[in-house]
C-alpha positions as CSV (number, residue, x, y, z in Angstrom):
1,M,0.0,0.1,0.0
2,K,1.5,3.3,-1.1
3,T,0.8,6.3,1.3
4,F,-0.2,9.6,0.3
5,T,2.1,12.7,1.9
6,R,-0.1,15.9,1.9
7,F,1.3,18.8,0.4
8,K,2.1,21.3,3.4
9,E,0.7,24.7,2.6
10,S,2.8,26.4,5.5
11,K,6.0,24.9,4.0
12,L,5.8,28.2,1.5
13,D,5.0,30.2,4.6
14,D,7.9,29.0,6.4
15,K,10.4,30.1,4.1
16,L,8.8,33.7,3.6
17,D,8.8,34.0,7.4
18,K,12.9,33.0,7.3
19,I,13.4,35.8,4.8
20,V,11.9,37.9,6.1
21,S,13.6,37.8,9.9
22,N,16.7,37.4,8.1
23,E,16.3,40.7,6.6
24,I,15.3,42.3,9.5
25,K,18.2,41.1,11.4
26,K,20.9,42.3,8.6
27,R,19.2,46.0,8.5
28,K,19.7,45.6,12.4
29,L,16.1,46.6,13.1
30,A,15.7,43.9,15.6
31,K,18.0,41.4,17.5
32,F,15.0,39.1,17.9
33,P,12.4,39.1,15.4
34,V,9.1,37.6,16.5
35,N,6.7,36.2,14.0
36,A,3.0,38.0,14.3
37,T,1.4,37.2,11.4
38,D,-2.0,36.6,13.2
39,D,-2.0,40.2,14.1
40,I,-4.0,41.5,11.2
41,K,-4.2,45.1,12.8
42,M,-0.5,45.7,12.6
43,R,-1.4,45.3,8.3
44,M,-4.2,48.1,8.4
45,K,-5.0,51.5,6.9
46,P,-3.3,53.8,9.1
47,N,-0.1,51.7,9.9
48,K,2.8,52.1,7.5
49,P,5.3,49.2,6.5
50,A,8.7,49.6,8.4
51,F,10.6,48.6,5.1
52,K,10.3,47.0,1.6
53,F,12.2,44.6,-0.6
54,P,11.9,42.9,-3.6
55,S,10.8,39.4,-3.3
56,P,14.0,36.6,-3.6
57,T,12.4,34.6,-6.2
58,G,13.0,37.5,-8.5
59,G,9.4,38.0,-9.7
60,E,7.6,41.0,-9.7
61,M,6.9,41.0,-6.2
62,M,7.6,43.3,-3.1
63,I,7.4,42.4,0.2
64,H,6.1,45.1,2.8
65,V,7.5,44.3,6.5
66,Y,5.8,45.8,9.5
67,L,7.3,46.2,12.6
68,K,6.2,46.6,16.4
69,P,8.2,46.7,19.5
70,M,7.4,44.2,22.1
71,K,7.7,44.3,25.8
72,G,10.4,41.9,27.6
73,K,13.8,41.7,26.3
74,K,15.4,44.6,24.5
75,G,15.8,44.5,20.7
76,M,12.4,41.9,20.7
77,M,10.3,43.2,17.4
78,A,7.0,41.8,16.2
79,F,6.8,41.6,12.5
80,N,4.2,41.0,9.7
81,Y,4.2,40.9,6.2
82,Q,2.1,41.4,3.0
83,L,3.2,40.6,-0.5
84,E,2.2,42.7,-3.6
85,D,2.9,43.1,-6.8
86,K,5.3,46.0,-8.3
């Protein structure tokens, strides 16, 4: 009997989370970036992205990154991101 392995939809999300986290560290905006993709209010209208960078896949996509300071350790920031066409 052959087993069927399900396609893991979150696999792409995990890669994007890691890419965004590395970009935040590279720009020295946070020492400890924490994923907060469930915080939708972070991406709402009055808030503006902290920075934008092109998608590493080389396509016509831009990644908009939103940051919010967290209580606790110094250098800890919550991040959320959104993909948009150029």
